[in-house]
N, C-alpha and C positions, 0 to 999 in steps of 0.2 A: 225269242226275237221282238229288237222294239220295233216300233213304226217304222220308222225310215228304211231298217233294214228288210221293213217286209215290203214296202212300197219300192223299193228298190230291186226287189226279186220281181216284183208283178210287173213292171217298167222294162225290167230285160225280155222276159220271154212273152209279156204281154197275153200268154195263155193262164187262165186259174185249172188247174183241172178240180173241177166238182163232179166228187163219187160220191154214188147213190148204192153202191155194194161193195163188196170182197173183189170183185172182178175189177172192179174200177180202181180200185185202191191199188193192187198189185199191181195193174198198168202205169197209175200214177207216178207210185214207187219206183218205177226203171224208166222213166224219164228224165231229163234236165230241169222240168218244171217244178218252179219254187217255191209256188202256194198250192196248197191243196184245201179247196172246201169239201168240211166231212157234212152229206145229205141224211145220214142214215145213220140206225144203230140206235144203242139202247144205253142206259147209265150203266149198264153191265160189260158193254162191249166195248165203252168208248175212250175209257182210258189206254186199253190197249192200241186202239185203230194210231189214236192222237201220236202214241209213243213212237210207235211203225214210222208213221210223218215225221216226227222231227226227230229219230233216229238215223233218216236219210237227208237230213240235210235241210229240208224243208221245213215252211210254216204251215202252221193248223188249226186252220180258221173254223168253228165249229156252226153250224146254222142251230141255234137254241129251239127253231120252232118246229125243227122235223126231227128232234131225237125223241126216242119213246119213255116216259120216266121223267124227263124233267118238263117242271111247271114254268108258267109265267111269269116267275117271282124273284128279288134280284136274288137268292139265295143259290138257286139254280147257277147264276152266273157266278157267283161265289166258289161253287162246287168246281166247274170247270174251272174257274184258273186255278183254285189251291189243290183240289185232286186228279184233275183229268191234265189239268199241265198245259192246255192250249195255248195259244198265243193269242188268237179271238175270234172275236165270234159276231156272227150274222145274226139279225133278227129285222124282223116288222114291225118290235116295240119297241118304244122310247122308250121303255122305264127299263130295259136290259141294256140296252144302248147305253143309258147312263150309266147305269152300274159298272159296265165293263169301260166305262172311259174313269171311273172312279178308283179302277181298280189295276190301273195302266194298261189294258189291255188291247189291243189293233179291233175297231170298229167300221161293218160295214152294214151300214143302212139298206134294207131290201125294202125298195118300191113294184109296184105293179101299176103299170101307166096306161090306163085303159081308158082314160078320159083326159079331157081338159080340167075338170076339178081334181083329178089324181095329181096332176101336175102344181095346180093351183098350193094343194098340201103339202105337197112333196117339199115346197120352202120351209113353210110354218113347222113342219115337223124337223126336217135338219135344223133351222134356226135355234128350235129349243134343245137340242143333244151334241150337237157339231159331230157328226162321226167323222171317221178319220178317212171312208170314200161312201160314194154310197154305189147301190147295183138298181139296175133300170131294168124291167122285163116287160116284156120282151124284146130282145136285145139287137131288134131289125127293123130301126126306125133312126137311120142318119138324122130327119131332118130333128127330132126331138134331142137325139142325142146332141147335135151342136145346138142348138137351143138351150139344155141346163148347162152345156160345156162353157156356154159365153153370159149364164145368167148365176153358175153358183159356184161359190170357192171350192166343191169338196173336189177328189180327182172319182171320175166315173168309171164304172163296171159295164159293161152289155152283158147281157145272161139270155138265155130262156130263147129255145127256137135257132141259136147259133149251128149251122148244121155243116158248113164247107168254108174253104179258105177265104174264099169270094166274102163270106159273112163275117170272116175276122176283122179282112182290110177294112171293109165298108165302115165298121165300128171304128175303128184305129184313125181314117180317114177323117170319121166325123168329129173325133176328139176324145173317143174312148180312153184308158190308161191300157184297159185289157177285155179281153171277155172271157165269163166263165162260161164253160161248156162239160156236159155229161157225155157229149158223144166220144166214146173209145176213139174212133178212127183219129179224129181229130186231135186225141191225149195223146197215142201211142204214135202219132207220127212225126210229132212235132216237138 
């Protein structure tokens, strides 16, 4: 799936299923949510996980930093592209985002916004690799979401601590294109 198709799927539903186990994956596959973030697994199970997501017509985005057995090296991105056949990656690491962009993959750069220094660094890191989207955690910061949406050219996904429909609405109204959540109640009911 290409960048525009993935962004369209994200914007249509506004919820991204962030799965952290097989139960969450099963739930996500039964919904009309179009994008799945894979936050679990290892190099032996990843190919089957991604295949099941893609076979259901959804985009599979692999969190490179959370898959057991993947190293923080560019060759791991090559593996996820050529062997696993994921549509894209999430990472906090610039080198992995850069390599995924070179391979034509969809990229989500994840940031933990814990203080004002993190906000300053976010801009510097993004301009060095130009991700397709940024994801900020925690996602319960409407004021910060508004600030980033007005100052950064990247579509923003809010993630982390999203627990109810009010959190989703708040993030979207602040300017996020979507929220990512591992909350099965939100994934399976939407």
